[in-house]
C-alpha positions in Angstrom: 146.3 101.7 65.1 145.4 105.1 66.5 142.2 107.2 66.5 142.3 110.6 68.2 139.1 112.5 68.7 139.6 116.2 69.5 137.9 119.5 69.1 139.7 120.3 65.9 138.7 117.1 64.2 139.1 113.4 63.9 142.6 112.0 63.2 143.8 108.5 62.9 145.7 105.8 61.0 144.0 104.1 58.2 142.8 100.5 58.8 142.3 98.3 61.8 139.2 97.8 64.0 136.4 100.3 64.2 137.0 102.7 67.0 140.7 102.0 67.0 141.8 103.5 63.7 140.2 105.8 61.1 138.1 103.1 59.5 135.1 103.6 57.1 132.7 103.2 60.0 134.5 105.9 62.0 134.5 108.2 59.0 130.8 107.8 58.4 130.0 108.3 62.1 132.0 111.5 62.6 130.9 112.9 59.3 127.3 112.3 60.2 127.8 114.0 63.6 129.5 117.0 62.1 127.0 117.4 59.2 124.1 117.2 61.7 125.7 119.8 63.9 126.5 122.2 61.1 123.0 122.1 59.7 121.4 122.6 63.1 123.8 125.4 63.9 123.5 127.4 60.6 120.2 126.4 59.1 122.1 125.8 55.9 122.3 122.5 54.0 125.6 122.8 52.1 129.1 121.8 53.1 132.4 122.4 51.3 135.0 119.6 51.2 138.6 119.4 49.9 141.5 117.0 50.4 145.2 116.8 50.2 146.9 114.2 48.0 147.6 111.4 50.5 146.9 107.9 49.3 143.8 107.3 51.4 142.3 110.6 50.3 140.0 109.2 47.6 138.6 106.5 49.9 137.9 109.0 52.7 136.5 111.5 50.3 134.0 109.1 48.8 132.7 108.1 52.3 132.4 111.8 53.4 130.5 112.8 50.2 128.1 109.8 50.4 127.4 110.4 54.1 126.7 114.1 53.7 124.4 113.3 50.8 122.7 110.7 53.0 122.0 113.5 55.5 120.3 115.6 52.8 123.3 118.0 52.6 124.5 119.4 49.3 128.3 119.0 48.8 130.7 121.4 47.1 133.7 119.2 46.4 136.9 121.1 45.6 138.8 117.9 45.0 142.6 118.2 45.5 142.9 121.4 47.4 144.5 123.0 50.4 143.3 123.7 54.0 143.4 127.5 53.4 141.5 127.2 50.1 138.7 125.3 51.7 138.6 128.0 54.5 138.3 130.7 51.8 135.6 128.7 49.9 133.2 128.1 52.9 132.0 131.7 53.4 132.1 132.4 49.6 129.7 129.4 49.1 127.6 130.5 52.1 128.0 126.9 53.4 127.2 125.5 56.8 130.8 124.5 57.3 133.7 122.6 55.7 135.6 119.4 56.0 139.2 119.2 55.0 140.4 115.7 54.5 144.1 115.9 55.6 146.3 114.7 58.4 148.5 117.8 57.8 152.1 117.0 58.6 151.5 113.4 59.7 153.0 110.5 57.7 151.1 108.8 54.9 149.3 106.2 57.0 147.4 109.0 58.7 144.3 110.9 57.6 141.9 113.2 59.3 138.7 115.2 59.1 139.4 118.9 59.9 136.2 120.7 60.7 135.3 124.3 59.8 132.3 126.4 60.9 130.2 128.6 58.6 132.9 131.4 58.8 135.5 129.0 57.3 137.3 128.8 60.7 138.1 125.8 62.9 135.3 125.0 65.2 135.6 126.1 68.9 136.2 123.9 71.9 132.5 124.0 72.9 131.4 123.2 69.3 133.9 120.3 69.0 132.6 118.8 72.2 129.0 119.0 70.9 130.0 117.2 67.7 131.7 114.5 69.7 128.6 114.1 71.9 126.4 113.7 68.8 128.8 111.1 67.4 128.8 109.2 70.7 125.0 109.2 70.9 124.5 108.4 67.1 122.0 111.2 67.2 121.6 111.8 63.5 118.7 111.2 61.0 119.3 110.5 57.4 117.2 111.8 54.5 114.6 110.1 52.5 115.4 109.1 48.9 113.8 112.2 47.4 115.8 114.5 49.7 119.3 113.3 49.2 122.0 115.9 48.8 123.5 116.9 45.5 127.2 117.0 44.7 128.9 119.7 42.7 132.6 119.3 41.8 134.2 122.8 41.7 137.8 123.1 40.6 137.6 127.0 40.4 138.9 127.7 43.8 142.6 127.3 42.9 142.3 130.4 40.8 139.8 132.2 43.1 142.2 131.8 46.1 145.2 133.1 44.0 143.1 136.0 42.7 142.3 137.0 46.3 146.0 136.9 47.2 147.0 139.0 44.1 144.4 141.6 45.0 145.9 142.3 48.5 147.4 145.7 48.6 150.6 144.5 50.3 151.3 141.8 47.6 153.6 143.7 45.2 153.6 141.7 41.9 155.7 144.3 40.1 158.5 144.2 42.7 158.5 140.4 42.7 158.7 140.3 38.9 161.6 142.9 38.9 163.5 140.8 41.4 163.8 138.0 38.9 163.8 135.4 41.7 165.1 131.8 41.1 163.2 129.6 43.5 163.3 125.8 44.4 160.1 124.4 45.9 159.5 121.1 47.8 155.8 120.3 47.9 156.1 116.8 49.4 154.1 115.2 46.5 150.8 116.7 47.8 148.6 119.5 46.7 151.2 122.2 47.1 152.6 120.7 43.9 149.5 122.1 42.2 149.0 125.4 44.1 152.5 126.7 44.7 153.7 126.6 41.1 150.4 128.3 40.0 150.9 131.0 42.6 154.5 131.7 41.7 153.6 131.9 38.1 150.9 134.4 38.9 153.3 136.4 40.9 155.7 136.7 38.0 158.4 134.3 39.1 159.7 132.7 35.9 162.4 130.3 37.2 160.9 127.7 39.5 162.7 124.4 40.1 160.2 121.7 41.3 161.0 119.0 43.9 158.4 116.5 44.8 155.5 118.2 43.1 153.6 115.2 41.8 150.4 115.1 43.9 150.3 111.3 44.4 150.6 111.1 48.2 153.9 109.3 48.1 155.8 111.5 50.6 159.5 111.3 49.8 160.5 112.3 53.3 158.8 113.1 56.6 156.2 115.7 55.6 156.8 118.1 58.5 158.8 121.1 57.1 161.6 120.9 59.7 165.3 121.4 58.9 166.1 117.7 59.2 163.5 116.9 56.5 164.6 119.5 54.0 168.1 118.3 53.0 167.2 117.7 49.4 165.7 121.2 49.1 168.8 122.7 50.7 171.1 120.9 48.3 169.0 121.8 45.3 169.0 125.5 46.2 172.8 125.6 46.3 173.0 123.4 43.1 170.7 125.6 41.1 172.2 128.9 42.6 168.6 129.8 43.5 167.6 132.9 45.6 165.7 130.7 48.1 163.9 127.5 48.7 160.2 127.1 49.7 158.7 124.1 51.6 155.1 123.5 52.5 153.4 120.7 54.3 150.8 118.4 52.6 147.8 120.6 53.2 149.7 123.9 52.6 149.1 125.7 55.9 152.7 125.6 57.1 155.6 127.4 55.4 159.4 127.2 55.7 162.2 128.9 53.7 165.8 127.9 52.8 168.4 130.6 52.4 170.4 131.0 49.2 173.4 129.3 50.8 171.4 126.2 51.8 171.0 127.2 55.4 167.6 127.3 57.1 165.7 130.6 57.5 163.9 128.8 60.3 160.2 128.1 60.5 159.9 130.2 63.6 161.0 133.2 61.5 158.5 132.7 58.7 155.9 134.5 60.8 158.5 137.0 62.1 159.6 138.1 58.6 156.0 138.3 57.2 154.9 140.2 60.3 157.7 142.7 59.9 156.6 143.4 56.4 153.0 143.8 57.3 153.7 146.0 60.3 156.0 148.2 58.3 153.0 149.0 56.0 150.1 148.4 58.4 150.9 149.4 62.0 149.0 147.3 64.5 149.1 144.4 66.9 150.3 140.8 66.5 149.6 137.5 68.1 151.3 134.1 68.3 151.1 131.2 70.7 153.0 130.9 73.9 155.5 128.4 72.4 156.5 130.7 69.6 159.7 132.8 69.4 160.1 136.1 71.3 161.4 137.6 68.0 157.8 138.4 67.0 157.4 140.5 70.1 160.7 142.3 69.5 159.7 143.1 65.9 156.2 144.2 66.9 157.4 146.5 69.6 160.1 147.9 67.3 157.3 148.8 64.8 155.2 150.5 67.5 152.6 147.7 68.0 151.6 145.5 70.9 152.3 141.8 71.0 149.9 139.3 72.6 150.3 135.6 73.4 147.6 133.0 73.0 147.2 129.4 74.2 148.6 126.8 71.8 146.1 125.9 69.0 145.1 127.8 65.9 141.5 128.5 67.1 143.0 130.1 70.3 145.4 132.3 68.2 142.5 133.4 65.9 140.3 134.3 68.9 143.0 136.4 70.5 143.7 138.1 67.1 140.0 139.1 66.9 140.1 140.3 70.5 143.1 142.6 70.1 142.5 143.5 66.5 145.8 142.0 65.3 146.8 142.8 61.7 148.9 139.7 61.5 149.5 136.6 63.6 150.0 132.9 63.6 152.2 130.1 65.0 155.9 129.5 65.2 155.5 126.3 63.1 155.4 128.4 59.9 151.7 129.2 60.2 150.9 132.7 58.9 147.4 134.1 59.6 146.6 137.3 57.6 143.1 138.4 58.5 143.0 140.8 55.5 142.4 137.5 53.5 140.9 135.1 56.1 141.4 133.8 59.7 143.4 130.7 59.0 147.0 129.6 58.5 147.8 130.1 54.8 151.2 129.2 53.3 150.1 130.7 49.9 149.5 134.2 51.3 152.6 133.8 53.4 154.7 133.2 50.2 153.2 136.2 48.4 153.8 138.5 51.4 157.3 137.1 52.0 158.4 137.5 48.4 157.1 141.1 48.3 159.1 141.8 51.5 162.3 140.1 50.1 162.0 141.9 46.7 161.8 145.3 48.3 164.5 144.5 50.8 166.9 144.0 47.9 169.4 141.8 49.7 169.9 138.0 49.9 167.4 136.1 52.1 170.2 135.1 54.5 170.9 138.8 55.2 167.2 139.4 55.8 167.2 136.5 58.3 170.3 137.9 60.1 168.5 141.3 60.5 166.1 139.7 63.1 166.9 139.0 66.7 168.6 135.6 67.1 166.9 133.2 69.4 167.0 129.4 69.8 164.1 127.2 71.0 164.9 124.0 72.8 162.2 121.3 73.0 162.3 118.7 75.7 159.9 116.5 77.7 159.8 114.7 81.0 157.9 111.5 81.5 156.0 110.9 84.7 154.1 108.0 86.2 150.4 107.8 85.2 149.2 108.4 88.7 151.1 111.7 89.0 149.1 114.8 89.7 150.6 117.0 86.9 148.5 120.0 87.7 149.7 120.0 91.3 153.3 119.7 90.1 153.0 122.7 87.8 151.5 124.6 90.6 154.6 123.9 92.7 156.9 125.1 89.9 154.7 128.3 89.6 155.1 128.9 93.3 158.9 128.6 93.0 159.0 131.3 90.3 156.0 133.4 91.4 158.2 136.6 91.4 158.9 136.1 87.7 156.5 137.3 85.0 154.4 134.2 84.2 151.1 133.0 82.7 148.9 130.0 83.2 146.5 130.3 80.3 148.1 127.2 78.8 150.2 125.2 81.2 152.8 127.5 82.7 155.1 130.0 80.9 157.8 131.8 82.9 159.8 134.7 81.6 163.3 135.6 82.5 164.1 138.9 80.8 164.2 137.9 77.1 164.4 134.2 77.9 161.4 132.0 78.7 160.3 128.5 79.5 156.9 127.0 78.7 155.6 123.8 80.4 152.6 122.0 78.9 151.0 118.8 79.9 150.2 116.2 77.2 146.5 115.4 76.8 147.2 111.8 75.9 150.3 110.8 77.9 151.8 111.4 81.4 154.3 113.8 79.9 155.2 117.5 80.5 156.5 119.1 77.3 159.2 121.8 78.1 159.9 124.5 75.6 162.6 127.1 76.3 164.1 129.9 74.4 167.3 131.9 74.8 169.8 133.8 72.6 171.8 130.6 72.0 171.3 126.9 72.0 173.4 126.6 75.2 171.3 129.2 77.0 168.0 127.6 75.9 169.1 124.1 76.9 170.5 125.4 80.2 167.1 126.9 81.0 165.3 123.7 80.2 167.7 121.6 82.3 167.2 124.0 85.2 163.5 123.5 85.1 163.8 119.7 84.7 166.1 119.7 87.8 163.5 121.7 89.7 160.8 119.2 88.8 162.9 116.3 89.9 163.6 118.0 93.2 159.9 118.6 93.8 159.2 115.0 93.0 161.8 113.8 95.5 160.2 116.1 98.1 156.9 114.3 97.5 158.3 110.8 97.8 
């Protein structure tokens, strides 16, 4: 059993002993802490909640609702929803915050409480630590019987979210209709199975072939939208002679595409393509995290904008986007953040912008993909002994490459012309994760192996 307490929320496997998994006692404790914090911070007594379709969702939802009521907080329950939809609803409802009940791309035995502030954005590092301190101290007071919170079930935000997307100037419904797309979707038997078909219908897409769109939480494959998990979608795209395939994760904040020939567009290139379209129509700056492809920088500079890198983590990307006034940003895991709508990863707005781009491009999606710089990211790790001083080790690697452009805002990232390597320590294990990118798999792997060799040589020197 696993329970992970972090600034972005509380994540764990269902069952086991209290404090060791996401048990009812843990759910009540952390909901109490967050509810107390949100009311104190905002002065408001209303919280929006929504959940994905995973099997434990109803159980967790009931505990969250009852706990918030017990604190005297009114609850707006969106029911089966998506992470971006809850993010949109929080400011619309003038709520103190939001709780999204989802473990995102984790397997079905996991669930989590994702925590939003009054702006509908993930809480900051400092706020997260404060919530955890409240939980540790059990410093919360429940309401008297006459002051219990009220619950309102609101299923209107599916349409409200879609309407906001349709109203965006860069979403070209007429162009999408005229393209007469045939699309296959894989929604992993979660809430994307409700939201994605509704969005595509609203965009004028008449031919939609649905894979795994029953929101019952029985994930038919690993729910992370990576190439190795999208074989059925790939085969169905070819079988149906579709224009493209669309895959989302269980809470619909990550987005991946499959080309018309069944090959992968690449989740790293979801943000690249959407950004290219946005920048073509709205010149400006972009942001992604340090472990995302360089292709976004290339596209941004080609369009006359400035690219900026942020530390890994959605809240860090959002903060950097606000700082530099970015018109588009996100993460290389298929996370598109379009501030014209809201500051959160949103697969639904990503779909609408991508289809507008593809419709106007007028060529197959594989041709669009080949129009972007071709890079390959290699992901590796090196396991160290628990007593190893990882920070000191990274410092020695930095010293070795101090003449190369590098940054230490999140681990160590070193640039070699258009290639780079990013070293990040794990927060939970004695591991250094090594991400590298080059113009081919061979180059990327070679760069990673070079850094791994350097680390081993440094370790031998220390022995």
